[in-house]
C-alpha positions in Angstrom: 0.0 0.0 0.0 2.5 2.5 -1.1 0.5 5.2 -2.9 -1.5 7.7 -0.8 -5.3 7.1 -1.1 -8.0 9.7 -0.5 -11.6 8.6 0.2 -14.7 9.1 2.4 -15.1 6.6 5.3 -16.5 6.1 8.7 -14.1 5.0 11.5 -15.4 3.1 14.4 -15.1 4.3 18.0 -12.6 2.6 20.3 -15.4 0.6 22.0 -16.6 -0.8 18.6 -13.0 -1.6 17.6 -12.5 -3.4 20.9 -15.7 -5.4 20.3 -14.5 -6.3 16.8 -11.0 -7.3 18.2 -12.6 -9.5 20.9 -14.5 -11.4 18.2 -11.4 -11.7 16.0 -9.4 -13.0 19.1 -12.1 -15.3 20.3 -12.0 -17.1 16.9 -8.2 -17.0 16.9 -8.3 -15.1 13.6 -5.5 -12.8 14.7 -3.3 -15.9 15.2 -4.2 -17.4 11.9 -3.6 -14.1 10.0 -0.5 -12.8 11.8 0.9 -9.9 9.8 -2.0 -10.3 7.3 -4.5 -8.9 9.8 -5.3 -5.3 8.7 -4.3 -3.1 11.6 -7.4 -2.5 13.8 -6.7 1.2 13.9 -7.4 1.2 10.2 -10.7 -0.7 10.3 -13.3 1.4 8.5 -16.5 1.5 6.5 -15.8 2.9 3.1 -18.3 5.4 1.7 -16.5 6.0 -1.6 -13.9 4.6 -3.9 -10.3 6.0 -3.6 -8.3 8.7 -5.4 -4.7 7.5 -5.7 -1.9 10.1 -5.3 -4.4 12.9 -4.7 -3.5 16.5 -5.6 -4.3 19.5 -3.5 -7.1 20.2 -5.9 -8.6 16.7 -5.3 -8.4 17.3 -1.5 -10.0 20.7 -1.8 -12.8 19.4 -4.1 -13.6 16.5 -1.7 -13.6 18.8 1.3 -16.3 20.8 -0.5 -18.2 17.5 -1.1 -18.0 16.8 2.6 -19.4 20.2 3.4 -22.4 19.5 1.1 -23.4 16.2 2.5 -26.6 16.2 4.6 -27.5 12.7 5.6 -28.7 10.9 8.7 -26.7 8.6 10.9 -27.3 4.9 10.7 -26.6 1.8 12.7 -25.0 -1.3 11.2 -25.2 -4.6 13.0 -22.2 -6.9 12.2 -23.2 -10.5 12.6 -20.8 -12.6 10.6 -17.2 -13.0 9.2 -16.7 -14.6 5.9 -14.1 -14.7 3.0 -14.1 -14.0 -0.7 -11.7 -14.3 -3.6 -11.1 -10.9 -5.3 -10.8 -10.4 -9.0 -7.1 -9.9 -8.4 -6.9 -13.4 -6.9 -6.4 -12.3 -3.3 -8.4 -13.7 -0.4 -10.2 -11.2 1.9 -11.7 -11.9 5.3 -14.5 -9.5 6.1 -16.8 -8.6 9.0 -20.2 -8.2 7.5 -23.3 -6.4 8.6 -26.8 -7.8 8.6 -28.7 -6.8 5.4 -28.6 -3.4 3.8 -30.3 -1.0 6.2 -32.4 1.7 4.5 -30.6 4.4 6.4 -27.2 3.1 5.1 -28.5 3.0 1.5 -29.8 6.6 2.0 -26.4 7.7 3.3 -24.6 6.0 0.5 -26.9 7.6 -2.1 -26.3 11.1 -0.6 -22.5 10.6 -0.7 -22.7 9.3 -4.3 -24.9 12.2 -5.5 -22.6 14.8 -3.9 -19.5 13.2 -5.5 -21.2 13.0 -9.0 -22.3 16.7 -8.7 -18.8 17.7 -7.9 -17.4 15.9 -10.9 -16.2 12.7 -9.2 -18.4 9.9 -10.6 -15.4 7.6 -10.8 -15.3 7.3 -7.0 -19.1 7.5 -6.4 -19.3 3.7 -6.3 -21.5 1.3 -4.4 -20.2 0.0 -1.1 -21.7 -2.6 1.2 -21.8 -2.6 5.0 -18.6 -4.3 5.9 -15.2 -4.0 7.6 -12.2 -5.8 5.9 -10.1 -7.6 8.4 -7.5 -8.9 5.9 -6.8 -8.0 2.3 -4.4 -10.9 1.9 -5.5 -13.9 4.0 -3.7 -17.2 3.5 -6.8 -19.3 3.0 -10.6 -19.1 2.5 -12.6 -19.0 5.7 -15.7 -20.9 6.7 -18.4 -18.4 7.7 -18.3 -17.5 11.4 -21.5 -16.2 13.1 -21.0 -13.3 15.4 -23.4 -13.4 18.3 -24.3 -11.1 19.8 -23.9 -8.9 16.8 -21.7 -5.8 17.1 -23.8 -2.6 16.6 -22.0 0.4 15.2 -23.7 3.8 14.7 -22.1 5.7 11.9 -22.7 9.3 13.2 -20.0 11.1 11.2 -18.3 10.8 7.8 -14.6 11.5 7.4 -12.3 12.3 4.5 -9.1 10.3 5.1 -5.8 9.9 3.4 -4.2 6.5 3.8 -0.4 6.4 3.5 2.9 5.7 5.3 4.9 2.9 6.7 3.1 1.5 8.6 0.0 2.4 6.6 -2.4 4.6 8.6 -5.3 6.9 8.0 -5.0 10.6 8.6 -8.4 12.3 9.0 -8.3 15.6 7.1 -12.1 16.4 7.3 -15.0 15.3 9.4 -18.7 16.0 9.2 -21.3 15.0 11.8 -24.4 13.3 10.4 -27.9 14.3 11.3 -29.6 12.3 14.1 -30.7 8.7 13.2 -34.3 8.6 12.0 -35.1 5.0 13.0 -32.5 3.8 15.5 -32.6 0.1 16.5 -34.7 -0.7 19.4 -33.0 -1.5 22.7 -34.3 -4.6 24.4 -34.1 -4.5 28.2 -34.7 -7.3 30.6 -38.2 -7.7 31.8 -37.3 -8.2 35.5 
């Protein structure tokens, strides 16, 4: 990952990262992956495709896009880990969310529309609710159910640049989302 990458993302809170790490550790995926585990501080939900080697004009343009986004927060419920073979022949291990919540689809549509309007249709691509745990796993993985599911409320979007050795994200812009319209119901004990 040598070229800098610029894109919109949501980054989980430390408590959500800790919950994800606990699941990874409970299933010994960290031991199985070793150095192929994507650094937990880099776990994210992508909201756009990337611009490689971004110019100052690219950054300024995407900052303007961020300023224009008006969307509501949404909660994703991560309930499984699986693997897939990419077109490039690499194996990815991925933490996946249940379904495609309407609020997430609405957020994605707002981001895509803002990117297209600003002249960036090439990065206004569809994304699914997921967090990639490894971009180069050594083997395919049988599906693992995550129970209880890990809930993560995306309440802000960020413009990040990924670069460096070790590879890390620098947040260069952040925008809070509007309050969630239909948050998940909390179930409390009856007694």
